[in-house]
C-alpha positions in Angstrom: 85.4 140.1 9.4 85.9 143.7 10.6 83.6 143.1 13.6 85.8 140.1 14.6 89.0 142.3 14.6 87.2 144.9 16.7 86.2 142.2 19.2 89.8 141.0 19.4 91.1 144.5 19.9 88.6 145.1 22.7 89.7 141.8 24.3 93.3 142.9 24.2 92.4 146.3 25.6 90.5 144.7 28.4 93.4 142.3 29.2 95.8 145.3 29.3 93.5 147.3 31.5 93.2 144.3 33.9 97.1 144.0 34.1 97.4 147.7 34.8 94.8 147.6 37.5 96.6 144.7 39.1 99.8 146.6 39.1 98.1 149.7 40.6 96.6 147.7 43.5 99.6 145.5 44.4 102.8 147.3 45.4 105.9 146.2 43.6 107.9 143.5 45.3 111.0 145.8 45.3 109.2 148.3 47.6 108.8 145.6 50.2 112.4 144.6 49.9 113.6 148.1 50.2 111.6 148.7 53.3 113.0 145.5 54.8 116.5 146.5 54.0 116.0 149.9 55.6 114.6 148.3 58.7 117.6 145.9 58.8 120.0 148.8 58.5 118.4 150.7 61.4 118.4 147.6 63.6 122.0 146.8 62.8 123.1 150.4 63.5 121.1 150.4 66.7 122.8 147.2 67.8 126.2 148.5 66.9 125.6 151.6 69.0 124.4 149.6 71.9 127.4 147.3 71.8 129.8 150.3 71.6 128.2 151.8 74.7 128.5 148.5 76.5 132.2 148.3 75.6 132.8 151.8 76.9 130.9 151.0 80.2 132.8 147.8 80.7 136.1 149.5 79.9 135.4 152.3 82.3 134.2 150.2 85.2 136.6 149.0 87.9 137.4 145.3 88.1 135.6 143.8 91.1 138.2 142.7 93.7 141.0 144.4 91.8 143.1 147.4 92.6 141.1 150.0 90.7 
């Protein structure tokens, strides 16, 4: 009976080790989400900056055919 308990304990240890190895190999899903959110923020900020520059250029340019 003691041998059976030892075998069960080893089985549980092997299963736990397999789970830990799986976690070590695969990055957590949150890391991918965080990277995607950071990329989105950078793209949004870049687009906002580009639109602001266009607004300034449009506002500073004379109207064709106008009196400016």
